[in-house]
Structures are given as structure tokens and as C-alpha cells.
N, C-alpha and C positions, 0 to 999 in steps of 0.2 A: 607657574607662581602665584600670580593673579588669579587664576582658572582654580585653583585650590582653596581660594578664599572664600571665594560667591559661592551661594547658594547653589545647590543643585540643581531646584526647580524655576520655573518662567516667572512663577508670582515672585518667587524670594529673591532672583537676581533684580526686579522692577524694587523691591522693596529696599533691597539693595543700593542700588542707583539713587534711591528717595534721602537714603542716609546719608552716603555719600555727598549730595548737594547740602544736605542739612549741615553736616556737618563743618565743610568748608565755609558756610555761611557762618556757623557760631567760632572756629577758632578765628576767623576775619573777625569777629565782633569782639571777642574776649579779648585780641591780643592790640586791640586799638582803643577801643570805647576809653577805657580809663582818660587816656592821654589827652580824647578828646574833649570829653565831658571838667575836667580839673584845668587842662591847659587852655581849650580852647572856647568853651564855654565861659569856664571863669567858676564851676561850681566846688567847695571847697573838700577836700579829701575825705575826709571824717565826715561831712555831709553824703557822701557818695557812700561810705561804708554803713553809715547809718539805715540808707535805703536801699542796701541790700540784702540788710539783716531783717528788715521790716520784711521785705519780699520775701524770703525764704522763709518766714514767718507763716505767710500769706499761703506759699508754695506748700507747706506741710499739712494745710487742709484741704486746697483745691481739689487733694485726687478723689476726696469722699461725695462730693454733690457729683460732680460730673461721672462717676463712676456709677452712681443711682441712676443717672439719667442714659448714660449708655445699655444699662438692665433693661432699662425700658422701651427705646430706641434703636437700638444695636451702637455696638463699638465704631464703627466706620464711620457716619455721620456725624457724630460727637470727635471723633479723631480730625477729622476734616476739616471741621469748624474750627477747633482749637488750632490746628497749624494756619487757617487763614488769617485767625486771630492774631497770632506770634506774627503774620506776613502784616498786619495791618500796624503792628507795635513797633515795629523796624522803622517802617516810612515814618510813622510818627515821630521817631529819635530822630530827624532831618529837621523837624519843626521845632523843638526843645530849645528854648532857651533862658532855661532858670531851671530852678531847685525843684519846685512843684511839680513843672511837666515831667521833670526827669524821674521822681517820686511815683507818680503815675503810670507810665510807659513803663516803668522798671519793675512797679510789681504786677501790671497786667500781662508782661509777657514773663515774667516768673512763676503766677499763677497758671499760666496755660502750657506752659514747658511742664514743671511738675504734672500736672492732670494728664499730659496727654502722653508720658513716658509708657507707664502701666497699660494704656491702652494696647499702643502699639503691639506691645506682646499676646494681648488677648489676640490683636488680627492677626499676627503671627500663629498663633495655636489654629487658629481657624480656617487659617487658608493653608497650611503644609498638615501633611500628617503626621502623628506622634511622633513615630521614628526620627523626624528632620528637625520638628521645629527649635531644639535647642542647639541643633548646630547652625540653623537661619539666624538665631540668635546672638552666636558667638559670632558669625559673620558677618553680622551689623556693626558687632562690636569692633571689629577688626577693621572694615571698611572705616567707620567713623572715627577710628583714630588714623589713620590713612589722609582722610580727608580731613582732620582736625586739624593736623601738621603741614597739607596744603595750605590753610587758611592761615596758621602762622606766620608761612615767608609769604603769602599774599598779603598779609596789615603790614609786613616789615615798609613793605613799598610804599602805603597809606600811609605808614607813621612819618617816613623821610620825609614825605610831600610837606608835612606841615599846615594841608592848604586844607581852611571849611569845605569848599565845593567838593574835593576832594572824600574827605569824610563823608558827608551827605550822599556822594555817590554810593560808597559803600551802604551805607542804612538801605538807596533804594534796591542797591542788589540782594540785599539780606532778604528784602521784601518781596522780590522777585522769586529770590532761592524759595522760600517757603510754599508762594504760588505751585511752583514746580513740585514740589516736595506732595503737596494735595492731592495735583493730579496725578501723580504716579503711584501713590497709595487707592486714588479710586478707581485708575486702571489695571492695578492686578487685582480688585475684588469685584472688578463688573460684571463678572458671572459669577461669583457667587453671595448666591443671597442666603445665604446662612448670617452674613456679616450684615445687613441692611436692618435687619428685624432682632429684638431680643432673644433667647434660649426658649424654646420651644419644648414641647413633648418630643422627644428622642423617638428614635425609629420604633416600628414593631421589634419584642424581642427576636436576634435571628443568633445562629450558631457561631461561637467565635470567643475569645480567650474576653479575660474582663479586665479593665482597666485597675491596674493599682489602688489608685485612690478609693476606688468603690467598695473595697475590703476594709480598708479604713474607715469609712463612713459608717459602714454596718455596726464596726465594733465599738464605734465613739455612739451614734447616736443610734439604737436601736428601737425595729417601730412598736408604734405605741400599742398598749394591750387590745384596742378596739381594732387594729390593723394586723393585717397577715404579715408574718416577717419575709422583705423581699432581699435579700441573701444571693450573692454573685453564684451563680452555679456552672457548669457546665454547660446547659446548654444555652445559654447567652446572656445580655446583661440583664442591669437591672430594670424592670418595667417603670414608666413616667413616674407612678406614684412613689417611687422611692427618692426621685429627686425634687420635690417645692422648693422651690426659690427660699435662701433661709440671708438672716444676716452676718455679714462677716465678724462683726463687733457682738456677739455673742458664743463664736467660736473660743473657744479659749485657745486649743491648741493652735489655728493659726496666728492669733493673737500672739502669742509667746514665738511663732516661729518670725513674726514680721518685728517686733520688737527684738531678738538674738539678729535678725541681720540688721537691723541699724545700727545695732553695735559693730558688727561684722565689715561692714561700710566704715569704719574709722580708720580701713587703711587710704581709703584715699584723703584724707584730711594729714595722713602721717607722710606720704606720698607730697602732695601738693601746698601743705602749710608749714608741718612741722620739719619735715628735711630741709626744704632750702636755708630755713635759719639754724637748726643745729651745725649744718656744715660751714655756714659762717662764724656763728659765733659760739658754736662749743667745739668745733673740731677745727677750726682755726684754717679753713681752705679758701681758696677764690672764690667771688660768687659766681663765678660760670660755670665751677663744678654741678653746680645744681643743674645747670641746663644743659648738662651731658648726662645728669643722674633720671630727668624727665626724658631725654631721649631715648636712654637705655629701656626704661620703662614703655615708651610706645614702641619700639623696633621690638620689644620680645611679644609684648600684648598682642601685635599681627599676627606674630610668629605662633604662639601658642595656643590662644582661644580656639580657631575652628579644629584643632588637633586635640585640646583637650575635652570638648563639647561629644566626642565619641563615646567618651565612659559616662556621661551621665543619661541614658538613656533609663528612662524607670524609678524609680523611688528608690529600690534596693542599692543600684551602682551609685544614683547621686548621693546618694545619705553615706556611703563610702569615702565618695571624692568630698564632700563635706567636712568631711572628720581629718582626711588627709590636709585639706587647706591649712588645718589650724597649725600642723606643722612648720612650715614657711612662715607663716606669719608670727608666730610665737619665735621662731628662729632669727627671724629680723630684728625682734624688739632684743634679743637678749643680743646679738652683733653690735647694735647701737648701745646698749649698756653696756658691754664690754667696751668699748673704744670710747666713753667718756671720759676724757680729760686723759689720753693716754698718748697726748702726741699727733702729729699731723700723718706721718707716715702708718702709725696703725689704725689713725680715722680715714684714711686715704684706700686702705685695703677694705675694711670692714664696712664703709659705705657703699662701695663697689659689692662686694658677697649681700648684706643687708639688703640692698636695694632689687637685687636679682630673686633674694627670698623673698621679699614680700609680692613681688611682680608676680613669681608661679603661684602664691599664694589666695592674690588677687583675683588671677584668672578661674584658678581653681572652684574658689567661692561663687564667682558668677555665673557658672555655670550650671554648679548644683544648684545653686538659688533659685534662675530661671525654672528648672524642671522641677524642682520642689513645691514650687510656689504654684506653678500649674497644675501639680496633680493633688493638692493642700486645698487647692479651691473646688468650691461646688460647683457643681457644672452650672447649673440654672442660675448663677449669681457670681459668676468670673469676675465679669467688669470689676465687679463692687467689691471681691475678693482681692484682686490685682491691685488695684486703686488703693485700696488699705495696706498693701506690702509696700506699694512704694513711697508712699509715706516716710520709709524707712532714711529714705534719700534724702529728704529733706529735714529730716531729722538730724541726722548727721550733722548737714550741711549750718544745722543754726549750733551743736552744742560742739561738734567737732573741732572747729578752729578755737573756739574759746577755753576749751580742754587741753589742747596741743600748747597754747601759746601760754596759760594761766597756769598750767600746773605743772603738765612733763618735759618744757623746757628748763622750767627752776628747778624744777624734782632731780634732777638728773638718773643716773641709775635707777632709782626708786621710781621713778616715772615710767620710765622703759618697761618696769616689771609691772608693772598695775595695769600697762597694757596689753601686755602678754598676759596675763590672771582674766582681762575682759574678755579677749579672743578666747581663751578655752572656755570660760565659764560658755561664752554667750554661744560655742560652736556646741557645747554639752545641752544646753536649752533647746537649741535646734535642732539634734537629733533627736531628742525624748520627743520632740512636741512631733514629728513626722514619722516615728518609728513605727506606729501603730499602723501607716497608709502602707507601709510597704507589704508587700502577697509575700507569704510564706509559700516555697514551690511544697506539692505533696510529694509525700513519701516513698518512696523507689521512683522517682518520675527523672528522667534525667534531664540534668540542668539547659540544656541546647534545647530540647524538645519542646516546642506550645503546648502550653496548658489547656485544658478546658477541650480535648480530643477533637481538635478542628481548626483549620488554618484558615479560614475561612474570614472575608475581609478585615485582613494582615495589617492593612493601612492606616484602617479606622481602631485599630487595638490592638499594636504593634507590643510583643512578649520580651520586654527587657532581659538581657541575659543576665544571671547574677553573680 
């Protein structure tokens, strides 16, 4: 079972090992940190919440400059630097004795974390062939869920001790863990020169099929009048002149997709913020029920993530998966809305079915978004593009908790239906933005046959099956 969850390649397995180590460290910290800073250091809970809010605002902005830097010097050194910065931050927590220190270190770690996330996707895309990158990302998410669960369990031992030295040992462990992550990522990329420098001119044209994104790029950005059109042909890839670096902030389709993805990421706020409150306040279920809900989500994610990833190769198939993800997401909202105020028995059944539907939708959306964002990103500016796309997570962390607590929880059925409408609208917007990147197969061509008349370099340019 575990072997099926891991990436197929050696490099992918090394990165997965790094993700597991990181997840254990983060799980321990998330479960124990608030208790330490509020109960032992003596920082007021409201001040801790305020620091986290400000840190998430900074995290919303941090991917942009680091993505630009990665475009100039390469994704690997920037990612490793951010990981080491996180290591320093966790060690610094051991020396925090007041609010000012907590505020500074929290902002530092959050900014580095948000900036590093999209760069890992770039690194995976450059280390893994195109037909494996989404599966590898899915494997990383599954492994991270396992590691996070282990971290929660280990944190229980730290919490039970209630001892400052034990908490300080936790911070020291986290620092060492992130140093180990940096070393593992560096080892995986040691023989991959493409990660050590920004994108340059691609290889000379060779026979082989062309990536889906190239077709959309020609349709969206035709060549100027003083340049020859350089559309993809059966003879090979587009030449280097067709791929000058560009800013993601001028790519309206990509920005639309990034914004829509931020809305779809509200499923995280539903699961971690709204559901625990709804379970106790609206449904009248015991508080422990929310822990069972989170466990169901974690187990299903581990089981589903890698399996679902096989259906997200190429733009066409990923778009189908994205549209499919909307159905269980909307269904979960409808189930919650239908159970609102209907009694404990109905709520118990509804929350079980709704969380299963939400988890299925979350996993379908995740793998589709990974593939689509990578394919829509301009090849010469991929770090910058994916950094902008990754800003959606920080935006969701800022807006989502307020939206769930101030509106949806109080509005009841109407609130759930509004969220369902947002999911549907965001899916439609994302699909419309990504649709031009999907390559239409030539007429009279078998769907399983390679396009372009040759199968040379299949690993470099896989042909997704429609």
C-alpha cells in the first residue's frame, strides 16, 4: 500500500521523504504551538490570532518577489534558501519570550512557507517527466497527510508534558527537520542542471508531439506582424523565439484561473474552520465529532490522492476533472444546508456524507489545479507564474475564516447555498480561462494514437489521452 503511494522515480521518492519530514515537523508545531505561546509564554490568545492574520497577509505577497528571483537564478537555490530560513525561524521560536518576538518570527516563517510552496511544484515539474509530475505531486500530498497525522500524535506527548524544555526541544527538532528537507531536495536535484539556472532557450526543434499549452499560447498571443508565426506543427516544438519571458500579471487568462482557484480553495476553510463550529453549534453534536471528521478527511485523502492523479494528465483531461470536482463540492454544501436545524440524527448522517463529498471534491480539484496551472504557465516564466497561482492559498487563509464565521455560520442554509454558488461560478471561470490551452485532436485521428506523426521523446512531451 505504501509503495503505491510513493512516486515511481528515485528523485520523486527523495522529494517525498523530504515532504514527510516536513509534514511531521509542521504537524507537531501546529498541534502544540498555541498551547506553548499562550499557556507558557503568556501571549494573549487574541494577540496570537492577530499575528497569524498579519502573517497570512504577508504570505499573500511573498510568492511574487521570490518567484521573480527564482526566474533569474533558478528555483532550486531559492527553495533551499527559503527552507533554511524556515529552519532558522523554528529555532528562533525557542528564544521567544514576548509578543514582539513571536510576531516577527511568525511573519518570517509564514512568508517563507507561502513562497516555497509553488517553487516545489516547479522543481517537481523540472525533475519529473510530464506524465509523472501530477502523480508525484499527489504522492507528496498523500505522504504529507500521513506525516501530519504522525506529527499530531507526537505533539500529544509534548502537550502532556507541559514543560518549557520539552517545547524548546520541539522547536530544535523542527529546525533540524527543515535542514534535512533542504538537503534532501538538493540531493534529488544534484544532477539536474536545469534547476540551477533560470529557463533558457529550449533545445532545437526535434520531431515529436507538442505540449497542450503551446497551442493555447499561439491562440492567445499571436506573433506580432514583424515576426513569423511560430505555431506548433507535426515537425516539432515551437522555437525559442516563441517563448520570450513574460509577466503573469499581464496574462488575463492565468490571473482569472488563479483567482478562481482561490475561491475553490475555500473547501479548506469549510473543513477546518466551519465544520467544527457547525458540528457543535448548529448540529448539537459532541465536540469530539469534529476530530472524527478530520480523521475521515485525512484517511480518504491518503487513499484517493494518488489514484485520482492518473486522470489529470494533460489539459483536456484535467479540465474534465476540474468540472467533475464541482459536483461533490456543491453536494457537500447542499447536504449541510439540508441538515441545518433538523436535529442530531439528521445532522450525524449529513455531516458524514457531506465530509466524504467535500473530500472527494477537494482531491479532484487539487490534482486538476496542479496540472492546469503548470500547463498554463509560460515556460520561460514558470516560477513567477506558479508563485502567483500559489497566492490563492494565502488569500483563502485571510478571507476564508472570516467568511465562514461571520457569514456562513450565521446565515445557515442561505450561507451554504451561497458557498455552493461560489464553487460553481469559480469552476466555470477556471474552465473558461483554461479551455484554449486544450489541444483539439485532428479529425479522423484515433484518440489513443500519438499526434504529430512520431513518438520521439515521449517523456519530454507526453500526449494525454482525451
